[in-house]
ZAMARGU-4260 file (C-alpha; in steps of 0.2 Angstrom, whole numbers, plus 5000, padded with zeros to 4 digits):
<rodrens>
0) 4999/5000/4999 | 5007/5018/4996 | 5013/5027/5011 | 5004/5044/5016 | 5019/5053/5008
5) 5020/5043/4990 | 5001/5048/4991 | 5006/5066/4993 | 5019/5064/4978 | 5006/5059/4966
10) 4995/5072/4971 | 5006/5084/4969 | 5012/5079/4953 | 4993/5078/4946 | 4994/5095/4950
15) 5007/5100/4939 | 5020/5101/4951 | 5038/5096/4946 | 5047/5085/4960 | 5065/5080/4959
20) 5073/5064/4963 | 5069/5058/4979 | 5083/5046/4987 | 5088/5037/4973 | 5074/5038/4962
25) 5072/5052/4948 | 5060/5061/4933 | 5041/5057/4942 | 5049/5051/4959 | 5047/5033/4967
30) 5032/5023/4962 | 5024/5015/4977 | 5031/4999/4974 | 5049/5006/4969 | 5064/5002/4982
35) 5068/5020/4991 | 5084/5023/4988 | 5092/5028/5007 | 5112/5027/5001 | 5121/5042/5009
40) 5134/5045/4993 | 5135/5064/4994 | 5141/5070/5012 | 5134/5086/5007 | 5117/5079/5003
45) 5116/5066/5021 | 5120/5085/5028 | 5101/5088/5025 | 5095/5074/5034 | 5093/5075/5055
50) 5112/5069/5060 | 5124/5057/5052 | 5112/5045/5049 | 5093/5051/5054 | 5087/5061/5038
55) 5073/5058/5031 | 5067/5042/5027 | 5082/5034/5032 | 5094/5046/5028 | 5088/5049/5012
60) 5086/5067/5004 | 5074/5079/5009 | 5061/5083/4992 | 5064/5097/4984 | 5049/5106/4977
65) 5050/5117/4961 | 5033/5128/4954 | 5039/5129/4936 | 5028/5136/4921 | 5014/5149/4922
70) 4997/5145/4926 | 4991/5141/4912 | 5005/5128/4911 | 4999/5120/4925 | 4980/5121/4922
75) 4986/5111/4904 | 4993/5097/4916 | 4978/5092/4926 | 4969/5075/4926 | 4951/5076/4917
80) 4945/5073/4933 | 4954/5090/4940 | 4952/5101/4925 | 4931/5095/4928 | 4930/5101/4944
85) 4939/5118/4939 | 4927/5121/4926 | 4913/5116/4939 | 4921/5129/4952 | 4924/5142/4937
90) 4905/5144/4932 | 4899/5143/4951 | 4911/5159/4952 | 4906/5166/4935 | 4886/5163/4940
95) 4892/5172/4957 | 4901/5188/4949 | 4887/5191/4936 | 4876/5191/4951 | 4885/5202/4959
100) 4891/5215/4946 | 4873/5211/4935 | 4880/5218/4919 | 4868/5218/4907 | 4868/5204/4893
105) 4870/5215/4879 | 4884/5220/4866 | 4879/5237/4865 | 4886/5238/4883 | 4905/5242/4889
110) 4903/5235/4906 | 4896/5217/4897 | 4913/5217/4886 | 4923/5222/4901 | 4917/5208/4912
115) 4916/5195/4898 | 4933/5200/4894 | 4941/5197/4912 | 4930/5182/4916 | 4928/5173/4901
120) 4940/5177/4885 | 4955/5179/4896 | 4955/5162/4906 | 4950/5154/4888 | 4965/5160/4878
125) 4978/5156/4894 | 4971/5139/4893 | 4972/5137/4874 | 4989/5146/4873 | 4995/5133/4886
130) 4989/5119/4880 | 4995/5122/4863 | 5013/5124/4870 | 5014/5108/4880 | 5006/5099/4865
135) 5022/5105/4855 | 5036/5103/4864 | 5028/5088/4875 | 5031/5084/4893 | 5033/5068/4904
140) 5015/5063/4903 | 5009/5071/4884 | 5019/5066/4868 | 5022/5081/4855 | 5006/5079/4844
145) 5009/5096/4830 | 4990/5092/4825 | 4983/5095/4843 | 4996/5108/4845 | 4989/5118/4830
150) 4970/5115/4834 | 4973/5123/4849 | 4984/5139/4843 | 4969/5142/4832 | 4958/5138/4846
155) 4964/5152/4855 | 4963/5167/4842 | 4944/5166/4846 | 4946/5177/4862 | 4956/5187/4851
160) 4943/5188/4835 | 4930/5193/4848 | 4941/5207/4854 | 4943/5214/4837 | 4924/5214/4833
165) 4921/5224/4848 | 4936/5236/4844 | 4927/5237/4826 | 4910/5242/4834 | 4918/5253/4843
170) 4927/5262/4825 | 4911/5263/4820 | 4903/5272/4834 | 4915/5287/4833 | 4910/5305/4828
175) 4925/5304/4815 | 4920/5288/4806 | 4911/5295/4788 | 4894/5299/4790 | 4892/5299/4811
180) 4895/5316/4811 | 4875/5321/4804 | 4870/5304/4814 | 4875/5313/4832 | 4869/5330/4825
185) 4852/5320/4822 | 4848/5311/4840 | 4839/5327/4847 | 4827/5338/4836 | 4829/5359/4841
190) 4816/5368/4839 | 4819/5386/4837 | 4806/5396/4849 | 4802/5415/4854 | 4805/5417/4874
195) 4792/5429/4878 | 4779/5418/4869 | 4784/5401/4874 | 4789/5403/4892 | 4773/5411/4903
200) 4778/5426/4915 | 4786/5419/4932 | 4771/5413/4946 | 4781/5417/4961 | 4770/5407/4971
205) 4780/5390/4960 | 4797/5395/4960 | 4808/5386/4966 | 4819/5396/4977 | 4830/5386/4984
210) 4844/5372/4978 | 4847/5353/4980 | 4859/5358/4994 | 4848/5369/5002 | 4835/5353/5001
215) 4850/5342/5009 | 4850/5353/5025 | 4830/5357/5027 | 4830/5335/5023 | 4844/5332/5036
220) 4835/5344/5049 | 4820/5337/5049 | 4825/5319/5049 | 4833/5327/5067 | 4816/5329/5072
225) 4811/5310/5072 | 4820/5299/5084 | 4815/5283/5081 | 4823/5284/5063 | 4839/5293/5065
230) 4843/5278/5074 | 4840/5265/5062 | 4840/5278/5043 | 4848/5289/5036 | 4843/5300/5022
235) 4848/5295/5005 | 4857/5311/4994 | 4847/5310/4980 | 4834/5320/4979 | 4827/5320/4962
240) 4817/5338/4959 | 4799/5332/4951 | 4781/5342/4950 | 4771/5336/4966 | 4753/5340/4965
245) 4758/5358/4955 | 4773/5362/4967 | 4793/5359/4963 | 4798/5348/4976 | 4813/5337/4979
250) 4812/5318/4985 | 4823/5306/4991 | 4819/5288/5001 | 4827/5283/5016 | 4842/5272/5017
255) 4846/5259/5032 | 4860/5266/5043 | 4871/5250/5041 | 4873/5232/5040 | 4863/5229/5056
260) 4850/5241/5053 | 4848/5233/5036 | 4845/5215/5046 | 4834/5221/5058 | 4822/5233/5048
265) 4824/5224/5030 | 4805/5212/5034 | 4797/5229/5036 | 4808/5239/5024 | 4810/5259/5023
270) 4795/5268/5030 | 4796/5283/5023 | 4803/5296/5011 | 4808/5315/5011 | 4800/5328/5002
275) 4806/5346/5002 | 4795/5360/4994 | 4807/5372/4985 | 4795/5386/4985 | 4791/5388/5003
280) 4805/5378/5008 | 4795/5367/5019 | 4801/5347/5024 | 4794/5334/5030 | 4797/5315/5030
285) 4782/5306/5025 | 4778/5291/5032 | 4773/5274/5022 | 4757/5266/5027 | 4760/5251/5039
290) 4764/5236/5026 | 4771/5249/5012 | 4788/5250/5018 | 4801/5251/5002 | 4809/5235/4999
295) 4817/5238/4982 | 4832/5254/4986 | 4845/5257/4984 | 4852/5254/5001 | 4849/5237/4999
300) 4864/5227/4998 | 4859/5208/4989 | 4844/5203/4980 | 4833/5218/4983 | 4845/5230/4977
305) 4833/5242/4965 | 4849/5242/4951 | 4852/5219/4954 | 4833/5218/4955 | 4829/5227/4939
310) 4843/5221/4929 | 4842/5205/4932 | 4824/5205/4930 | 4825/5211/4912 | 4844/5205/4908
315) 4845/5211/4890 | 4841/5227/4894 | 4855/5241/4897 | 4847/5254/4910 | 4853/5273/4910
320) 4852/5282/4928 | 4836/5277/4940 | 4826/5292/4947 | 4817/5293/4962 | 4798/5299/4962
325) 4781/5298/4968 | 4764/5299/4959 | 4752/5311/4964 | 4743/5297/4978 | 4762/5301/4986
330) 4766/5281/4981 | 4785/5279/4978 | 4791/5274/4964 | 4809/5270/4952 | 4809/5275/4935
335) 4823/5265/4925 | 4825/5271/4907 | 4830/5259/4895 | 4848/5264/4885 | 4847/5263/4867
340) 4862/5265/4854 | 4860/5271/4837 | 4879/5274/4829 | 4890/5258/4831 | 4890/5248/4846
345) 4893/5260/4860 | 4888/5279/4850 | 4870/5288/4849 | 4864/5285/4865 | 4847/5289/4867
350) 4832/5282/4880 | 4822/5270/4868 | 4807/5265/4883 | 4804/5264/4901 | 4803/5252/4916
355) 4793/5258/4932 | 4797/5247/4946 | 4784/5251/4960 | 4796/5252/4977 | 4786/5244/4992
360) 4781/5229/4980 | 4794/5227/4967 | 4779/5228/4952 | 4787/5233/4937 | 4779/5239/4923
365) 4787/5241/4905 | 4781/5258/4895 | 4784/5264/4879 | 4790/5281/4879 | 4772/5288/4871
370) 4762/5278/4887 | 4773/5284/4901 | 4758/5295/4913 | 4761/5312/4915 | 4766/5312/4934
375) 4783/5305/4928 | 4795/5321/4925 | 4811/5310/4924 | 4813/5298/4909 | 4828/5306/4900
380) 4844/5311/4913 | 4849/5327/4914 | 4866/5325/4910 | 4861/5313/4892 | 4851/5326/4885
385) 4865/5339/4887 | 4877/5329/4880 | 4866/5325/4868 | 4862/5343/4862 | 4881/5345/4863
390) 4883/5333/4849 | 4871/5342/4839 | 4878/5359/4843 | 4897/5353/4837 | 4893/5341/4823
395) 4880/5350/4812 | 4889/5357/4801 | 4902/5341/4801 | 4916/5333/4808 | 4929/5344/4801
400) 4922/5358/4805 | 4919/5353/4823 | 4936/5356/4826 | 4942/5364/4814 | 4932/5380/4805
405) 4921/5379/4821 | 4909/5387/4813 | 4894/5388/4820 | 4899/5376/4833 | 4891/5380/4850
410) 4889/5369/4868 | 4882/5372/4883 | 4888/5382/4897 | 4898/5376/4910 | 4894/5375/4930
415) 4905/5383/4942 | 4912/5369/4948 | 4917/5361/4931 | 4905/5350/4928 | 4889/5352/4916
420) 4880/5368/4921 | 4862/5367/4922 | 4845/5369/4933 | 4826/5364/4931 | 4811/5375/4927
425) 4793/5369/4927 | 4784/5372/4913 | 4766/5363/4907 | 4766/5353/4922 | 4784/5345/4917
430) 4802/5347/4922 | 4815/5354/4908 | 4832/5354/4910 | 4839/5372/4907 | 4857/5378/4901
435) 4864/5393/4893 | 4873/5389/4876 | 4888/5397/4872 | 4902/5398/4858 | 4916/5384/4854
440) 4928/5396/4863 | 4919/5394/4880 | 4918/5413/4883 | 4910/5424/4897 | 4893/5426/4887
445) 4880/5414/4880 | 4872/5416/4862 | 4856/5409/4870 | 4848/5395/4880 | 4841/5379/4879
450) 4827/5369/4888 | 4823/5352/4886 | 4810/5341/4891 | 4816/5327/4903 | 4799/5317/4900
455) 4796/5318/4881 | 4815/5325/4876 | 4805/5341/4867 | 4820/5352/4865 | 4817/5371/4862
460) 4832/5385/4858 | 4830/5403/4862 | 4840/5416/4854 | 4844/5427/4867 | 4863/5437/4871
465) 4871/5441/4889 | 4879/5433/4902 | 4884/5414/4906 | 4876/5408/4924 | 4894/5411/4931
470) 4895/5427/4926 | 4877/5430/4934 | 4883/5421/4951 | 4898/5431/4952 | 4889/5447/4949
475) 4875/5444/4963 | 4890/5439/4973 | 4898/5455/4970 | 4882/5464/4977 | 4883/5456/4992
480) 4902/5454/4993 | 4903/5462/5010 | 4892/5447/5018 | 4902/5434/5007 | 4885/5424/5003
485) 4888/5415/4988 | 4876/5410/4974 | 4868/5395/4968 | 4865/5391/4950 | 4852/5402/4940
490) 4836/5398/4938 | 4826/5404/4921 | 4813/5415/4922 | 4800/5426/4913 | 4800/5445/4922
495) 4789/5456/4912 | 4795/5447/4894 | 4811/5449/4901 | 4823/5433/4899 | 4831/5434/4918
500) 4841/5424/4929 | 4834/5421/4946 | 4846/5413/4962 | 4847/5412/4979 | 4861/5423/4991
505) 4868/5407/5004 | 4879/5410/5020 | 4894/5401/5024 | 4880/5387/5035 | 4871/5384/5018
510) 4856/5395/5023 | 4846/5405/5012 | 4848/5424/5015 | 4845/5435/5001 | 4839/5434/4983
515) 4844/5442/4968 | 4838/5444/4949 | 4848/5449/4934 | 4845/5454/4917 | 4851/5442/4907
520) 4855/5454/4890 | 4858/5468/4902 | 4869/5458/4917 | 4873/5476/4925 | 4857/5477/4932
525) 4855/5468/4948 | 4841/5464/4961 | 4843/5459/4978 | 4832/5458/4991 | 4828/5447/5008
530) 4810/5441/5000 | 4806/5437/4984 | 4795/5448/4983 | 4807/5463/4988 | 4818/5457/4976
535) 4804/5457/4961 | 4800/5474/4965 | 4817/5479/4964 | 4821/5472/4948 | 4804/5477/4937
540) 4808/5495/4945 | 4826/5493/4935 | 4819/5487/4922 | 4809/5503/4920 | 4821/5515/4924
545) 4832/5506/4911 | 4818/5508/4897 | 4818/5487/4896 | 4798/5488/4900 | 4786/5502/4903
550) 4776/5509/4918 | 4761/5499/4914 | 4769/5484/4914 | 4777/5484/4931 | 4766/5472/4942
555) 4757/5475/4955 | 4766/5469/4970 | 4776/5487/4972 | 4767/5503/4978 | 4768/5516/4964
560) 4763/5535/4964 | 4763/5551/4956 | 4772/5566/4965 | 4775/5585/4960 | 4786/5597/4969
565) 4801/5610/4970 | 4815/5601/4968 | 4826/5606/4985 | 4844/5596/4981 | 4850/5587/4963
570) 4867/5575/4966 | 4873/5563/4950 | 4883/5547/4950 | 4888/5535/4938 | 4885/5516/4946
575) 4889/5501/4935 | 4890/5512/4920 | 4872/5521/4921 | 4870/5540/4926 | 4859/5541/4940
580) 4852/5560/4946 | 4846/5559/4964 | 4832/5572/4969 | 4825/5577/4982 | 4808/5590/4985
585) 4803/5603/4996 | 4794/5595/5012 | 4797/5579/5007 | 4812/5568/5015 | 4812/5555/5000
590) 4824/5553/4989 | 4820/5551/4970 | 4831/5541/4958 | 4831/5548/4939 | 4840/5535/4930
595) 4845/5541/4911 | 4842/5537/4898 | 4826/5532/4904 | 4823/5548/4911 | 4834/5557/4902
600) 4824/5574/4903 | 4829/5578/4922 | 4846/5585/4910 | 4835/5602/4911 | 4830/5603/4927
605) 4841/5611/4941 | 4838/5616/4961 | 4823/5626/4962 | 4812/5621/4946 | 4794/5613/4946
610) 4794/5594/4943 | 4780/5581/4941 | 4783/5561/4939 | 4776/5544/4942 | 4788/5533/4954
615) 4789/5516/4962 | 4791/5516/4981 | 4808/5509/4986 | 4820/5509/4999 | 4833/5518/5000
620) 4829/5527/4984 | 4813/5529/4976 | 4814/5524/4956 | 4806/5537/4947 | 4798/5529/4928
625) 4792/5543/4919 | 4795/5563/4920 | 4776/5570/4918 | 4778/5588/4917 | 4787/5586/4902
630) 4801/5603/4899 | 4801/5619/4906 | 4793/5632/4894 | 4809/5642/4897 | 4821/5626/4897
635) 4838/5632/4890 | 4836/5630/4870 | 4851/5615/4870 | 4839/5605/4882 | 4823/5605/4870
640) 4820/5588/4864 | 4828/5591/4845 | 4845/5592/4856 | 4839/5579/4870 | 4854/5569/4865
645) 4866/5581/4865 | 4861/5587/4884 | 4862/5568/4886 | 4881/5566/4880 | 4885/5580/4891
650) 4877/5573/4905 | 4887/5556/4901 | 4904/5563/4899 | 4899/5574/4916 | 4897/5556/4924
655) 4910/5549/4918 | 4923/5562/4923 | 4914/5559/4939 | 4915/5542/4939 | 4935/5542/4935
660) 4938/5551/4948 | 4930/5538/4960 | 4942/5524/4964 | 4928/5513/4967 | 4911/5508/4963
665) 4907/5507/4980 | 4914/5526/4982 | 4900/5530/4969 | 4887/5523/4978 | 4891/5533/4995
670) 4894/5548/4986 | 4877/5546/4977 | 4865/5543/4993 | 4875/5555/5004 | 4873/5570/4995
675) 4855/5572/4994 | 4856/5568/5011 | 4869/5581/5014 | 4859/5593/5003 | 4844/5591/5014
</rodrens>
């Protein structure tokens, strides 16, 4: 019977391990019935034993084991039984890896190609290649066999050919491939619209006044008021913006705080979600009914993980970014768009249809884009839509033009953090992605802006020149630079048919303190207020005094009136490039601001003259919208209407001289407000 040691040697040989001679044996070592050479012909060999004659197996040599060759060589030398067991084990590992990583089974998925290459193509290539080399040279178990060597060598090229096909598909997806530029440009169809006709004037009761970061702060603060939830759950930072019952809100599910909390709560699921009203800044934790907890979420680590659950349920679909939404009844859903590639293997990405998954029950509905219900707001991911628009902006005149001449090449504006700059607006009960459009050189001005519907991919372009969003943010921050507030990314609104940036100004703690509005086309017009109503009133006054709108177009939120009296003091200043005349009247403590060129007739008046005008009440000055008394009958000839422009030019020259003497804009503002008071 073979000894235990001999059985070990045989097992090592079956695993492809070369065992040098043991005692007098050579080659593959002694068989179980071979005598073991215990002679000690060489003193150096004897020294390897224990003492003079008490070494291993009666003073013989200690076996020397050498792991020669690569892993593929050892795999190729395995017996059929060992190879079968290895294949079974590999299949089990492959299935476990597929379940864990759950790549889509599709030739259009880059993830699938990576998974297939690492777990299938590479092992097969190594096995076939080493098997071919083994039959080519032969070894102790296999005789040389050129036919089998050639067969395995041919088989080793199969993984290479498959990878080459993937590479060809990638090349066919490139925009530089002939004909592809036009295909990329046509993925998203954009219509040119008129801003004032297509976008309704803003409803301030529906305008979102906070951004995602502020929503997260409000949601976390509300979560802290529920002690039984705080110890078990935390709010996911997803916070999708949707329209819910006619109001813009952000919603986000709760998640398990850690693995142990998941073990103790997984049976009931997640009991609530966070909802933050973007207009009123009210936050609440919405509790689901008993037995209706969300069991399919992103915080689930195993089978009910929403990504794994959806992908394994629909293994041949490629899913894009999922979003969390609630229907009009407050029921939570996962919106799972399905990608489609229209150019080559990996190019021209768009959304083909969508799967709606009930977060509580796991029930799924597969719908075409036309059948998606109205309450769903986010079918197309925002960044996908911007990427599609950039394709049309870059390739509409061909690929060569996109990087050589760049005639007509435009792109979406970048954000302040180097990422894509965009925001969301509510329109027609849908959520639209908004971003500015700038030239290929990405300067500080826009040539227009684009709105894209996230449910239908309907795209509208508006030709409006003005400042980029980042420039507007910097301008708004400059108005409150002493407070060191930071601006949120602007929101596009319509104020008196004027395209306007609206943004919140936050302190260092992330809390909203003020609001700002900036005229996109005349971005020196900046209004700041502690409330939205106050900001609106100041902004409309700026538009009226600069001639952008008439006094009749001012909204009813401000206090308007008429005034007449005798001029007591007059002072002049230049603020942000605009000439201002500050006037006080006899018996009146108010300061009236006449802004040129809207109130150009003021240049013909002097202290002691009678004047009448309409104005908008504000602080610290009341903005004059129109002079109603006309020019004085005894006004100098050069101040008559025929020469009003000359008078304005003279006033502007004097204003420019005054401005150049001032070191900073702040000095001008100080002098503008101080002179009337000193005169009084």
